[in-house]
VEXKEDREN-575703 format. One record per residue (C-alpha): x, y, z. Coordinates in steps of 0.25 Angstrom, whole numbers, padded with zeros to 4 digits, always signed. Example, Ala and Ser with C-alpha at 12.3 -4.5 7.8 and 13.67 -1.06 7.14 Angstrom:
<nodes>
+0049-0018+0031;+0055-0004+0029;
</nodes>
This chain:
<nodes>
+0528+0174-0282;+0515+0181-0280;+0505+0185-0269;+0494+0174-0268;+0485+0177-0257;+0482+0184-0244;+0476+0176-0233;+0465+0182-0223;+0459+0174-0212;+0444+0176-0211;+0434+0174-0200;+0422+0172-0209;+0425+0166-0222;+0412+0168-0229;+0411+0183-0224;+0425+0185-0230;+0422+0178-0243;+0410+0187-0245;+0418+0199-0242;+0430+0196-0252;+0420+0191-0263;+0408+0200-0262;+0415+0213-0256;+0429+0212-0263;+0424+0204-0275;+0435+0193-0273;+0432+0179-0279;+0433+0167-0270;+0444+0159-0277;+0444+0146-0269;+0441+0142-0255;+0445+0130-0247;+0443+0124-0233;+0452+0116-0224;+0443+0108-0214;+0455+0102-0207;+0461+0115-0203;+0448+0123-0203;+0450+0134-0213;+0445+0139-0226;+0452+0147-0237;+0446+0156-0247;+0454+0163-0258;+0448+0175-0265;+0453+0185-0275;+0451+0193-0288;+0457+0183-0297;+0463+0169-0298;+0473+0165-0287;+0483+0162-0298;+0483+0177-0303;+0480+0185-0291;+0482+0187-0276;+0470+0182-0267;+0464+0182-0253;+0464+0170-0245;+0453+0170-0234;+0456+0160-0223;+0445+0156-0214;+0450+0147-0202;+0437+0141-0197;+0432+0146-0184;+0441+0158-0183;+0432+0170-0181;+0443+0181-0179;+0457+0185-0183;+0467+0196-0178;+0470+0204-0190;+0482+0209-0184;+0489+0222-0188;+0498+0217-0198;+0488+0215-0209;+0485+0226-0218;+0476+0224-0230;+0473+0217-0243;+0473+0227-0255;+0463+0225-0266;+0462+0233-0279;+0449+0238-0284;+0444+0245-0296;+0436+0256-0289;+0439+0257-0274;+0427+0266-0271;+0417+0256-0278;+0423+0245-0271;+0422+0251-0257;+0408+0254-0260;+0405+0240-0264;+0412+0235-0251;+0404+0244-0242;+0391+0240-0249;+0394+0225-0246;+0397+0228-0231;+0412+0229-0232;+0420+0238-0223;+0428+0249-0229;+0438+0254-0219;+0444+0265-0228;+0436+0271-0239;+0442+0272-0253;+0452+0284-0255;+0467+0287-0257;+0477+0281-0248;+0483+0290-0238;+0495+0297-0244;+0492+0292-0258;+0481+0291-0269;+0479+0276-0270;+0464+0274-0267;+0461+0263-0256;+0451+0258-0247;+0450+0247-0236;+0440+0237-0233;+0439+0226-0222;+0436+0212-0224;+0427+0204-0215;+0439+0200-0206;+0444+0214-0205;+0455+0213-0216;+0458+0226-0223;+0457+0226-0238;+0462+0238-0246;+0456+0242-0259;+0464+0250-0269;+0459+0256-0282;+0464+0248-0294;+0471+0261-0300;+0478+0263-0287;+0482+0248-0284;+0498+0246-0283;+0501+0261-0282;+0503+0262-0267;+0499+0276-0262;+0496+0280-0277;+0506+0291-0278;+0511+0294-0292;
</nodes>
């Protein structure tokens, strides 16, 4: 078994596509509409779906708000240079909610950004990815 995708419901598909493609540098892998049930799916990622886990954006036509609830945490994305990535996100109008720096109680460098619907995305420096808090 393997993890295939994470689905997020979005209120403005084009705005979300712009964010994930232009701000987070994901590629649109495929998109489809279901006119009968009034929804559009868009799959984005950093590689082919056969090899990597991707994001599925679901736009239910006519829905303009969702309750994000308090159970959702975040999606984590590895980046080569977290400081440069944060600067790029800010320059493109993205919202950094936690500037890059060590995680509390550890050494792993992280940052957080919000997508257009308010979903949290954690950025982790590539050298720290998979190390938890970063203690030796």
